A tleap script that builds the chain and sets N, CA, C and O, in Angstrom:
source leaprc.protein.ff14SB
mol = sequence {
  NMET ASN ASN SER GLU ASN ALA ALA ARG ASN
  LEU SER GLU TRP GLN ALA MET GLY ASP TRP
  ARG LEU MET PHE LEU TYR ARG ASP ARG PHE
  GLN LYS VAL THR LEU GLU GLN VAL GLN GLN
  ALA ALA ASP ARG TYR PHE VAL ARG GLN PRO
  HIE ASP ARG GLN VAL LEU PRO GLU LYS ASN
  ALA VAL ARG ALA GLU ILE PRO LEU PRO ARG
  CMET
}
set mol.1.N position { 6.182 10.085 -22.655 }
set mol.1.CA position { 7.566 9.649 -22.691 }
set mol.1.C position { 7.863 8.853 -23.961 }
set mol.1.O position { 8.987 8.378 -24.127 }
set mol.2.N position { 6.891 8.692 -24.859 }
set mol.2.CA position { 7.143 7.949 -26.085 }
set mol.2.C position { 7.648 8.843 -27.222 }
set mol.2.O position { 7.876 8.362 -28.332 }
set mol.3.N position { 7.821 10.126 -26.952 }
set mol.3.CA position { 8.354 11.072 -27.922 }
set mol.3.C position { 9.595 11.702 -27.303 }
set mol.3.O position { 9.505 12.331 -26.249 }
set mol.4.N position { 10.740 11.546 -27.935 }
set mol.4.CA position { 11.991 12.009 -27.319 }
set mol.4.C position { 12.029 13.522 -27.134 }
set mol.4.O position { 12.625 14.007 -26.172 }
set mol.5.N position { 11.406 14.272 -28.035 }
set mol.5.CA position { 11.397 15.736 -27.892 }
set mol.5.C position { 10.576 16.149 -26.675 }
set mol.5.O position { 11.010 16.989 -25.887 }
set mol.6.N position { 9.392 15.559 -26.519 }
set mol.6.CA position { 8.563 15.876 -25.353 }
set mol.6.C position { 9.208 15.408 -24.060 }
set mol.6.O position { 9.130 16.095 -23.041 }
set mol.7.N position { 9.847 14.242 -24.092 }
set mol.7.CA position { 10.516 13.731 -22.895 }
set mol.7.C position { 11.639 14.674 -22.471 }
set mol.7.O position { 11.785 14.970 -21.286 }
set mol.8.N position { 12.428 15.144 -23.430 }
set mol.8.CA position { 13.521 16.068 -23.115 }
set mol.8.C position { 12.984 17.386 -22.564 }
set mol.8.O position { 13.545 17.943 -21.620 }
set mol.9.N position { 11.901 17.882 -23.153 }
set mol.9.CA position { 11.301 19.141 -22.678 }
set mol.9.C position { 10.785 18.980 -21.249 }
set mol.9.O position { 11.013 19.838 -20.397 }
set mol.10.N position { 10.087 17.869 -20.997 }
set mol.10.CA position { 9.564 17.629 -19.653 }
set mol.10.C position { 10.685 17.504 -18.625 }
set mol.10.O position { 10.614 18.089 -17.544 }
set mol.11.N position { 11.708 16.745 -18.964 }
set mol.11.CA position { 12.832 16.587 -18.038 }
set mol.11.C position { 13.507 17.917 -17.745 }
set mol.11.O position { 13.868 18.190 -16.601 }
set mol.12.N position { 13.679 18.741 -18.763 }
set mol.12.CA position { 14.337 20.036 -18.543 }
set mol.12.C position { 13.463 20.969 -17.705 }
set mol.12.O position { 13.979 21.740 -16.896 }
set mol.13.N position { 12.145 20.904 -17.893 }
set mol.13.CA position { 11.254 21.736 -17.071 }
set mol.13.C position { 11.298 21.310 -15.612 }
set mol.13.O position { 11.332 22.155 -14.717 }
set mol.14.N position { 11.298 20.002 -15.367 }
set mol.14.CA position { 11.388 19.523 -13.984 }
set mol.14.C position { 12.756 19.823 -13.390 }
set mol.14.O position { 12.866 20.106 -12.197 }
set mol.15.N position { 13.796 19.763 -14.207 }
set mol.15.CA position { 15.139 20.105 -13.725 }
set mol.15.C position { 15.180 21.574 -13.309 }
set mol.15.O position { 15.809 21.922 -12.310 }
set mol.16.N position { 14.513 22.430 -14.072 }
set mol.16.CA position { 14.470 23.856 -13.732 }
set mol.16.C position { 13.732 24.091 -12.414 }
set mol.16.O position { 13.982 25.085 -11.732 }
set mol.17.N position { 12.817 23.176 -12.052 }
set mol.17.CA position { 12.102 23.294 -10.782 }
set mol.17.C position { 12.886 22.712 -9.620 }
set mol.17.O position { 12.457 22.810 -8.470 }
set mol.18.N position { 14.031 22.107 -9.907 }
set mol.18.CA position { 14.857 21.643 -8.802 }
set mol.18.C position { 15.530 20.307 -9.026 }
set mol.18.O position { 16.690 20.130 -8.653 }
set mol.19.N position { 14.824 19.359 -9.631 }
set mol.19.CA position { 15.406 18.035 -9.820 }
set mol.19.C position { 14.538 17.276 -10.815 }
set mol.19.O position { 13.318 17.229 -10.658 }
set mol.20.N position { 15.141 16.689 -11.822 }
set mol.20.CA position { 14.383 15.979 -12.850 }
set mol.20.C position { 13.633 14.782 -12.293 }
set mol.20.O position { 12.647 14.344 -12.885 }
set mol.21.N position { 14.084 14.241 -11.161 }
set mol.21.CA position { 13.419 13.080 -10.577 }
set mol.21.C position { 12.058 13.435 -9.982 }
set mol.21.O position { 11.240 12.552 -9.724 }
set mol.22.N position { 11.816 14.736 -9.765 }
set mol.22.CA position { 10.509 15.161 -9.260 }
set mol.22.C position { 9.389 14.806 -10.233 }
set mol.22.O position { 8.245 14.610 -9.823 }
set mol.23.N position { 9.722 14.722 -11.530 }
set mol.23.CA position { 8.720 14.360 -12.530 }
set mol.23.C position { 8.136 12.984 -12.221 }
set mol.23.O position { 6.925 12.787 -12.318 }
set mol.24.N position { 8.978 12.048 -11.856 }
set mol.24.CA position { 8.516 10.697 -11.563 }
set mol.24.C position { 7.811 10.629 -10.212 }
set mol.24.O position { 6.855 9.869 -10.054 }
set mol.25.N position { 8.261 11.402 -9.250 }
set mol.25.CA position { 7.589 11.471 -7.957 }
set mol.25.C position { 6.181 12.040 -8.131 }
set mol.25.O position { 5.220 11.518 -7.566 }
set mol.26.N position { 6.064 13.121 -8.921 }
set mol.26.CA position { 4.767 13.723 -9.208 }
set mol.26.C position { 3.846 12.713 -9.894 }
set mol.26.O position { 2.682 12.577 -9.517 }
set mol.27.N position { 4.366 12.006 -10.900 }
set mol.27.CA position { 3.579 11.017 -11.625 }
set mol.27.C position { 3.050 9.946 -10.687 }
set mol.27.O position { 1.874 9.587 -10.750 }
set mol.28.N position { 3.912 9.434 -9.819 }
set mol.28.CA position { 3.509 8.364 -8.897 }
set mol.28.C position { 2.459 8.854 -7.912 }
set mol.28.O position { 1.486 8.151 -7.637 }
set mol.29.N position { 2.650 10.047 -7.385 }
set mol.29.CA position { 1.677 10.580 -6.423 }
set mol.29.C position { 0.355 10.903 -7.108 }
set mol.29.O position { -0.712 10.694 -6.531 }
set mol.30.N position { 0.420 11.412 -8.342 }
set mol.30.CA position { -0.787 11.766 -9.078 }
set mol.30.C position { -1.635 10.525 -9.344 }
set mol.30.O position { -2.863 10.596 -9.279 }
set mol.31.N position { -1.017 9.412 -9.636 }
set mol.31.CA position { -1.741 8.177 -9.922 }
set mol.31.C position { -2.414 7.608 -8.679 }
set mol.31.O position { -3.340 6.806 -8.803 }
set mol.32.N position { -1.977 7.997 -7.495 }
set mol.32.CA position { -2.551 7.482 -6.251 }
set mol.32.C position { -3.722 8.320 -5.734 }
set mol.32.O position { -4.379 7.922 -4.772 }
set mol.33.N position { -3.996 9.470 -6.351 }
set mol.33.CA position { -5.077 10.346 -5.895 }
set mol.33.C position { -6.415 9.667 -6.166 }
set mol.33.O position { -6.652 9.137 -7.252 }
set mol.34.N position { -7.280 9.692 -5.163 }
set mol.34.CA position { -8.595 9.064 -5.300 }
set mol.34.C position { -9.665 10.111 -5.583 }
set mol.34.O position { -9.454 11.306 -5.370 }
set mol.35.N position { -10.805 9.652 -6.060 }
set mol.35.CA position { -11.930 10.548 -6.315 }
set mol.35.C position { -12.371 11.244 -5.031 }
set mol.35.O position { -12.756 12.413 -5.061 }
set mol.36.N position { -12.318 10.544 -3.919 }
set mol.36.CA position { -12.712 11.131 -2.638 }
set mol.36.C position { -11.778 12.284 -2.256 }
set mol.36.O position { -12.236 13.299 -1.733 }
set mol.37.N position { -10.481 12.137 -2.511 }
set mol.37.CA position { -9.530 13.214 -2.216 }
set mol.37.C position { -9.789 14.435 -3.085 }
set mol.37.O position { -9.695 15.569 -2.615 }
set mol.38.N position { -10.114 14.205 -4.344 }
set mol.38.CA position { -10.435 15.318 -5.249 }
set mol.38.C position { -11.685 16.027 -4.765 }
set mol.38.O position { -11.735 17.257 -4.754 }
set mol.39.N position { -12.699 15.265 -4.362 }
set mol.39.CA position { -13.938 15.857 -3.874 }
set mol.39.C position { -13.710 16.656 -2.602 }
set mol.39.O position { -14.284 17.734 -2.443 }
set mol.40.N position { -12.872 16.144 -1.679 }
set mol.40.CA position { -12.566 16.873 -0.448 }
set mol.40.C position { -11.872 18.194 -0.761 }
set mol.40.O position { -12.192 19.214 -0.151 }
set mol.41.N position { -10.936 18.193 -1.691 }
set mol.41.CA position { -10.242 19.426 -2.071 }
set mol.41.C position { -11.207 20.409 -2.715 }
set mol.41.O position { -11.148 21.607 -2.439 }
set mol.42.N position { -12.091 19.915 -3.566 }
set mol.42.CA position { -13.077 20.792 -4.208 }
set mol.42.C position { -13.994 21.413 -3.167 }
set mol.42.O position { -14.285 22.607 -3.228 }
set mol.43.N position { -14.451 20.613 -2.213 }
set mol.43.CA position { -15.330 21.138 -1.161 }
set mol.43.C position { -14.624 22.179 -0.307 }
set mol.43.O position { -15.249 23.135 0.155 }
set mol.44.N position { -13.324 21.998 -0.096 }
set mol.44.CA position { -12.580 22.919 0.763 }
set mol.44.C position { -12.243 24.238 0.048 }
set mol.44.O position { -12.353 25.307 0.648 }
set mol.45.N position { -11.836 24.168 -1.221 }
set mol.45.CA position { -11.284 25.343 -1.886 }
set mol.45.C position { -12.215 26.031 -2.871 }
set mol.45.O position { -11.994 27.196 -3.203 }
set mol.46.N position { -13.246 25.349 -3.346 }
set mol.46.CA position { -14.202 25.986 -4.246 }
set mol.46.C position { -15.427 26.376 -3.444 }
set mol.46.O position { -16.165 25.515 -2.965 }
set mol.47.N position { -15.643 27.672 -3.300 }
set mol.47.CA position { -16.736 28.195 -2.488 }
set mol.47.C position { -17.828 28.703 -3.421 }
set mol.47.O position { -17.591 29.578 -4.254 }
set mol.48.N position { -19.022 28.147 -3.272 }
set mol.48.CA position { -20.147 28.602 -4.098 }
set mol.48.C position { -20.640 29.940 -3.580 }
set mol.48.O position { -20.746 30.171 -2.375 }
set mol.49.N position { -20.937 30.809 -4.530 }
set mol.49.CA position { -21.489 32.114 -4.206 }
set mol.49.C position { -22.714 32.331 -5.075 }
set mol.49.O position { -22.863 31.676 -6.107 }
set mol.50.N position { -23.593 33.238 -4.675 }
set mol.50.CA position { -24.810 33.468 -5.473 }
set mol.50.C position { -24.514 33.859 -6.919 }
set mol.50.O position { -25.266 33.501 -7.825 }
set mol.51.N position { -23.440 34.578 -7.134 }
set mol.51.CA position { -23.085 35.046 -8.479 }
set mol.51.C position { -21.882 34.272 -8.997 }
set mol.51.O position { -20.912 34.868 -9.466 }
set mol.52.N position { -21.943 32.931 -8.913 }
set mol.52.CA position { -20.752 32.152 -9.241 }
set mol.52.C position { -20.400 32.155 -10.732 }
set mol.52.O position { -19.338 31.652 -11.099 }
set mol.53.N position { -21.245 32.696 -11.592 }
set mol.53.CA position { -20.910 32.766 -13.012 }
set mol.53.C position { -20.531 34.178 -13.438 }
set mol.53.O position { -20.224 34.415 -14.606 }
set mol.54.N position { -20.550 35.092 -12.519 }
set mol.54.CA position { -20.180 36.466 -12.827 }
set mol.54.C position { -19.064 36.888 -11.886 }
set mol.54.O position { -19.031 36.485 -10.724 }
set mol.55.N position { -18.168 37.689 -12.390 }
set mol.55.CA position { -17.107 38.231 -11.546 }
set mol.55.C position { -17.515 39.660 -11.187 }
set mol.55.O position { -17.388 40.588 -11.986 }
set mol.56.N position { -18.004 39.798 -9.967 }
set mol.56.CA position { -18.450 41.097 -9.478 }
set mol.56.C position { -17.700 41.434 -8.206 }
set mol.56.O position { -17.550 40.576 -7.336 }
set mol.57.N position { -17.225 42.667 -8.076 }
set mol.57.CA position { -16.557 43.040 -6.828 }
set mol.57.C position { -17.570 43.076 -5.681 }
set mol.57.O position { -18.673 43.604 -5.819 }
set mol.58.N position { -17.168 42.509 -4.562 }
set mol.58.CA position { -18.034 42.495 -3.389 }
set mol.58.C position { -17.243 42.942 -2.177 }
set mol.58.O position { -16.055 42.643 -2.055 }
set mol.59.N position { -17.900 43.657 -1.284 }
set mol.59.CA position { -17.232 44.112 -0.072 }
set mol.59.C position { -16.974 42.953 0.886 }
set mol.59.O position { -15.924 42.894 1.525 }
set mol.60.N position { -17.917 42.046 0.983 }
set mol.60.CA position { -17.807 40.933 1.915 }
set mol.60.C position { -17.742 39.604 1.156 }
set mol.60.O position { -18.596 38.735 1.335 }
set mol.61.N position { -16.747 39.461 0.328 }
set mol.61.CA position { -16.611 38.245 -0.479 }
set mol.61.C position { -16.287 37.049 0.408 }
set mol.61.O position { -15.551 37.172 1.387 }
set mol.62.N position { -16.837 35.902 0.061 }
set mol.62.CA position { -16.567 34.663 0.771 }
set mol.62.C position { -15.339 34.039 0.132 }
set mol.62.O position { -15.314 33.803 -1.076 }
set mol.63.N position { -14.326 33.773 0.932 }
set mol.63.CA position { -13.086 33.235 0.403 }
set mol.63.C position { -12.738 31.921 1.113 }
set mol.63.O position { -13.034 31.733 2.293 }
set mol.64.N position { -12.113 31.039 0.370 }
set mol.64.CA position { -11.654 29.777 0.944 }
set mol.64.C position { -10.394 30.036 1.754 }
set mol.64.O position { -9.553 30.848 1.369 }
set mol.65.N position { -10.269 29.341 2.878 }
set mol.65.CA position { -9.067 29.435 3.703 }
set mol.65.C position { -8.008 28.487 3.161 }
set mol.65.O position { -8.239 27.281 3.075 }
set mol.66.N position { -6.865 29.017 2.799 }
set mol.66.CA position { -5.773 28.195 2.290 }
set mol.66.C position { -4.608 28.310 3.264 }
set mol.66.O position { -3.992 29.371 3.361 }
set mol.67.N position { -4.294 27.243 3.985 }
set mol.67.CA position { -3.213 27.312 4.969 }
set mol.67.C position { -1.846 27.446 4.282 }
set mol.67.O position { -1.650 26.970 3.164 }
set mol.68.N position { -0.925 28.091 4.964 }
set mol.68.CA position { 0.434 28.211 4.446 }
set mol.68.C position { 1.129 26.859 4.521 }
set mol.68.O position { 0.918 26.100 5.466 }
set mol.69.N position { 1.954 26.561 3.531 }
set mol.69.CA position { 2.663 25.276 3.579 }
set mol.69.C position { 3.686 25.246 4.700 }
set mol.69.O position { 4.302 26.262 5.022 }
set mol.70.N position { 3.863 24.067 5.294 }
set mol.70.CA position { 4.875 23.901 6.341 }
set mol.70.C position { 6.222 23.683 5.692 }
set mol.70.O position { 6.333 22.944 4.714 }
set mol.71.N position { 7.247 24.320 6.229 }
set mol.71.CA position { 8.593 24.162 5.678 }
set mol.71.C position { 9.537 23.644 6.705 }
set mol.71.O position { 10.718 23.449 6.417 }
savepdb mol mol.pdb
quit
């Protein structure tokens, strides 16, 4: 926010997503995230596989369960 060009670009991008005030809500929530919360999300959504460094098609791939958002 110390550069007016970047601030204007950021505000316009957040406005395009619905409301420019979401930028500040996102910032506040992001600052409250703890290391434990990050670790829990990583454990839930990142699934280790034997070939985790190669992208190979598999018939029975192990996938993380991602619940649909509530609306």
